[in-house]
N, C-alpha and C positions, 0 to 999 in steps of 0.2 A: 411275294415270295418266292413267286416264279419266271423264267424266263418266256418272252414271248413270243410264239411262231404262229405264222398264219399260212397257212396252204391254200393253194389257191390251183383249184383244176375244174373243166367244167363235167367231168367225169364223178359221179358221186362214189364209184365204189374205189376209185384213185385216191380220193380226198381221205375216205376213211380208212383205206390201208395203210396211208402215211400216219395218219393221226394213232391208228393202230402199234405202229413202230416207233413212235414218238411219247405215247404218254408213259406218265410215270416220271420219278425223280423230279427234280425244280424248273417244271416246263407248263405253260399254260397254251394250248392249242387253240387257234382258231382257226374256224373253216370259211371259203368262199367259193363260190361256183363260177365266179364272173371277177374282170378285171374293174368294172364298174362297185361290185360289191367289195372287194379286197381296199379299193381306194378308202370307200366309204368307213371302215375296219379303220385303217391308219390314221385316218383324220381322227377315230374316237379313242384309239388304243396307242399304247407305245410299243411298235412292235421291234423285238431285236432280230427277228429273222425272218424273211418271208420263201417259200419254196413254193415256184411258180412254174407251171407246164409251159411250154413255147407255145405249142400250137391249141388255141381257144378261137371259137367264132367270138365276133365283134372284136375288141380288142385284145391283140394277142400279147404271150407273156412279153415279148421283144419292147412293144410299146409302153406295157405296164412296168417294164423295168425302168425305161426312160422317166415315168411318172413318179415314179417310186424315188428315183437318184433325184427328183426335181422337187418333191414335197416332203420328204423323208430322209436325207442324206445319212443319217446313222443307223438306218436298216439294211442289214445285209440282204444279198439275193442268190440265192441258188435256184437256176434253172433245172428242168427235168425235161429230156431229150430223148428221141427214139436213136437207134444206132444210123439211120441216114440222115440225120440231122445233126450230126455232129460240129459241121461247121459253122451251123448258126448258133450253137452252143457257145463255140470259142469267138464268135463275134460278139456275143453276150458278156463274155469276159472282159473284150477289149472293152465294153460299154459300162461296166463299172460290175457286172456281178460277180459274186465271192468266187463261185464253182460251179460244177454243173455234174447231173447224176444221169446216168443211163437208163431208159426204160428195159427190160423190167427192174423196179429200185429195188438194190439189195438193202433190206432192213438194218444190216449192222455194218451197211457204208456209211449208211443214211447217218446211223445213231454218231458214229465216229466222227463225220461229216459237222454234225451240229456241236459236239463238243470244241471242235476246234474252231468253230466260229465264237463258242461261247468265251471260251480261254483269251482268245483274239481281243473281242470286247474287253474281257477284264483287263488287259495288259495295256489297251489304248485308254481305257478309262483311268488306269493310273498313270500313265505317262501325259494325258491332259491335266490332269487336275495337278501333280507334280509340276509342269511345267508352268502352268499360271501363278502357282503359289512363288515358285523359286524366283523368278524373275519381277520386278518389281513393275508397277505400273509405265505405260509408255512412257518413254523421254525419261525414263528412272533407271535406266539400266545397271547393276551392280548393285542395288539397292534392295537387301532383301527382307520381309520380313511379314508376318500376318498379327504381329500383337497390335493392341489398340494405339500402343505409342507410337510405332510407326506408321498405322494406317493415318494418324494424325499428323505425322511429320511428310507423308505422302501428298494428303489432301491441303497441307497449309504452302507445301512447296509449288504446287500446281497453282494455288491464286498469288499468290507474290510473284509468278514466275513472266506473267503477262503485265506487270509492270515495270517500271525501270528504277525502282526503289532500291537503297541501298539495303544488301542483306547480312546480317550479322549471325555466322555459325559459332556456336561453342558447344564445348565437351572433351573429352580426354582424345589423347593420341589413340589412334585407331578406329575413331566410332564410324567413319566414314564422312568426313566433313566436306572433302573435295567431291565426293559422290554425289552430294546433294550441290554443291556448286556447279557442277556439269548437269544434273537435273533441271537447274534454273535457267541456265544457259539453254538446254536443249528444248526446254519447253517455252522457251521466249519467242517473241520474233526477231531473235536476232541470231536464229537456229542456224541460218545459213552462214553465219561469220564467225570470226576468229574466238576459241574460248582459250586463252592464257593464263596459265599458272602459273604462279612465283612464289617460291618459299623464303619470307622474309629472312629466317632463322638461317638458313644455308647460305646467304651471303655476308660478308662483311659490311661493319656500317658502312666504310668509305666507299664500297661498290653498289650499296643497294641504290643510293640515288640515283648514281649514274644511269644504271640499268633499267629505274624505273621512267625515269625523265629524258635520259637520254645525254650526249653530250657534244659539245662544239670542238670543232680542231683545235689544239692545242690549250684548253681548258685545264689540262695537267700533262702532267709525263707520262707519256705514251700515248697518248691519245693524238693521234697522227691522223685522225679524220672523224667527220662528223658524223656519229651513231644516234640511231633512234633507238626510244626505249622503249618499255612494253607498254605504257602507256597510248604510241602511237600507232605500237604493231596490232594493238586490240581496238585501234578506232573503228567504230561502226560495234565491236561487240562484246564481250566480256573478260574482264581482268579479274583473278582471284586471288587475291592477297591472302596465304597463310600464314600462321604464326603472325598475326600483325604489332601483337604486342612486345614484338621484337623491335621495331621500327624505333630509329633514333628521333629525338626531338626535330632537328633540322627537316629531317622528311617528313615526318608528322604534318609541320608547316605547310610545305609543298602539297599533300594529301589533303588536307581541310580546302586550300584553295581552290583546288581541282573538284572538289566537292559542292562548293558552293558556285562558281564560278566557270567551271569545265575548260581551263586556262592553265598554262605553266610556261616558265623557261628551262630551256635545257641546260645543263649544268656549263658554265662559261658562258651563256649566250644573251642573250636581251632581247632577242625576237619572241616576241609571244606566238604560242603553238594552242590550239584549239583542238579539243577533241571530243568524241561523242562514244563514252565507253559507261557500260553497265558495272557496277562494283558488286563484289561479292567478298567478304572479309573474313576469317575464322580465327580463331585462337583456341586452345586448351587453358589457356590461364584467365583468374578471375579479372578480368578486366576492370571491373568497379574497385578491386582492391588494387591493384596496379594505377590506378588514376590516383588514389589515397596517398600512395606512397610516393608520387610526383614522379612517377617514370611514363606518364603516359597522359596525353592533355585532354582536360577535360570536356572543353568544349568538343577536340573530334570526337569522344568516346559518345556523346549525346550526337553528333551528327552521322555516326555510325550506326546507330541505333533505330533504323529505319523499320526493318522487321529483323526480330532475334527467332532464330530453329535452334533448338537445343537437343544434340544427339546424345539420348541416353546411353550410358557404359553396359555392355554386354551383359554384366551380372545383372541389372535393372530389366532384362526381355529375356532370360534365361527361355520362355516357350519358343523364341525363335531360334534356338540352337540347334534342335534337330534339323530344322528345314537348311540350316546354313552348311553343317555338316553335309546333308547329302548333296547339296549343290557344288559344295566345294568337292566331293569328293568325285562326282561325275565329272565335276570342269577338268580335273587334273588329271583323272584317269586316262579320259578321251586324249588330251594333250600328250601324255606318256605312251599312246598307243595300246592301253589297255582299256578300252570303253566298256568291258563287262565286269569290269571290279565292282564286288560289293563291300557294304560294312555290315558288321554285326548289330543288332538291336542292342545288347548290351555294353557296347562299347559309344553308341550314340549316346546311352545314358548316361554311362560315364562321363562323356566328355560335357554333356550336359550340365552335371554335377560342379563342374570347374567354377574359379572365379573368372579367370582369364583378365588378367590386369592389364594386359597389353591388347585386351578389348577384340574386335573382328580382326584385325590387323594378324594378331598373336597365333588366333583361330586358324585363318587362313595357312600362313607356315606352317603350324602345326601339321595339317592334314594334308598339303602338300608333301612334307617329309614322310609323313604315313603312307601314301599312295607310291610314292617312290622308291620305298624302300621293302615293299609289300612283297612277299614271296609267293602266295597264293593268290587264287582268283577271288579274296575274300579278306579284308583287315579283321580283325579279332582280337582279341583282349590281348594275346601274345605279342602283339605287335605296340601295345602301348608302352610305353616306360615305365618299370617298378612303380614308382611310386607313384605313377597313377592307376594301375591295376590295383593297389591298395583300395582303391576308395571302396566303402559299403557299396554293396549293390543297392538298386532301385528299382522297384516294380514299377511298371508302365503306369503313366500318368499324365495330366493335364494340367499345368498351373496356371489357372484362372483368377485374376486380379478381382478383389472386391469393388464389387460397382459396374461389372462387365455386363450390357444388359444379356437376357436370356436368350435373344435370338442369336445372340454371337458365342454364348456360351452351346447353345443346340449346335453352330455350325463350326463350331471347332470338335465337339466329341465325334460328330458324324464322320468329319476328315479324317481326323486324328485315328479314328477307329478303322476306317477303309484303308488307309495305308498299314496298320499294324495286321491287317487279314489280307494284307499285299494285294490291294485292289479287286478282290472279290467281294461283289456283291451282296449275293444272296448270305455270303456269313455274316458280311456286317449286318444286313437285317436282323440275322438271326442274334448275335451278340447284342444289338440295340433293343432286341423284342419291338423290331417295328416292322410293319410291311414291305416287300419289294419294291413294290409300286410305290409307297411313300418314299422309301430312300431314293428313286430314282428321280422322282417328281423334285425333293429338297436339292440333289444334286444339279437337277436341272435348272433349279432357280438359283444357285450359288454361281454357275457359270453364264447364266444369261444377264444377271442383274448385278453380281459383284467383281466379274473377272476386271472390272475397270477400277476396283480399290485393291488389287492383289491379293484377293481369296480364291478359296478353291482351285487348287492347283495340282493333283497327282492324277 
């Protein structure tokens, strides 16, 4: 429950004097009479702050600073020196020391400095945990969430990315299907090549075939020269076909052939073109139902079902909304030149209760508007539309689906409570009624063993 401080000085009176000046409050004090003893303590304990004299027999404070920064980078170091050695203290700061104190040490100044270090650590921890949560795993930039369903999507995406199997992405509009497609590409062996996205519904039926497969000169009115299609442009890389259900039967036949033989002819041509393209397709329609009514080829449907990844609507993973809200606010605030803009917790709670029929895309656009129109340094309930402000208030809570493993429940409770306490570990431990060292150990576990699964982020 205490912040751990290590005092290093070969003079007993100096050590005792500094300890007396720091005792009390949320502090646990360790003493060492030599650098070697200090390193031994650091190996056994998680030290937040080390205060060390520079001049000591054997290994001096400068050498100790170097060792600590190598073995325990998270430990802040304050060096103590005499008036005649200020230059050495400045060198120590260039080597990684947080600050320095002059002898004789003013205890009020010392206490203030220690408080500043503690506050800095709280802010760093909050920022570090937030950053790890808000971004998805490496290669999945833009995909945000710590809910079980999102973690399953992350894992499935990583597994299929290393193969060349066709991936079918399903889900409502705005759920992030293109982001998953890009992740498949970024995590594959094709990441250094092109990722080519095509929205099939945005092109007229007469144009889609030509855009995908290219055409020869004179193939139709206005075809003044040969043109390569998206399949040729994406050769060696990944082609993402969104809204695949909108594709005409003629184009479906050509697509099926490419999937089976990796070859096709340009519109109006006879020469066979061979390509090596990883195909990822997406639809917000029930493709099986479209097949039943005869609007989509059954053989192509089964050929596209190499691996299916379904992206849930935002209303089915509401526990991710607070994380998305803070991420979008931070992103748009930075883009609009207001990086210090915050958002009140009751606003986050209100947004988390909404249904969001447009899913993440709608939430994103809403938050961009709130950031741009914000008049103060925080987004408050007054900034929300009147129909939204009328929603009933909601107490702070965490939604945990039935069947969630106990260790995952514990992890989420700890991280959400830490966020609610603005990164203050001492208050978080008190609220959770656990020891502060226990809290720190668990946060370290989340950071070291779970960071690859998009957890533990503020």
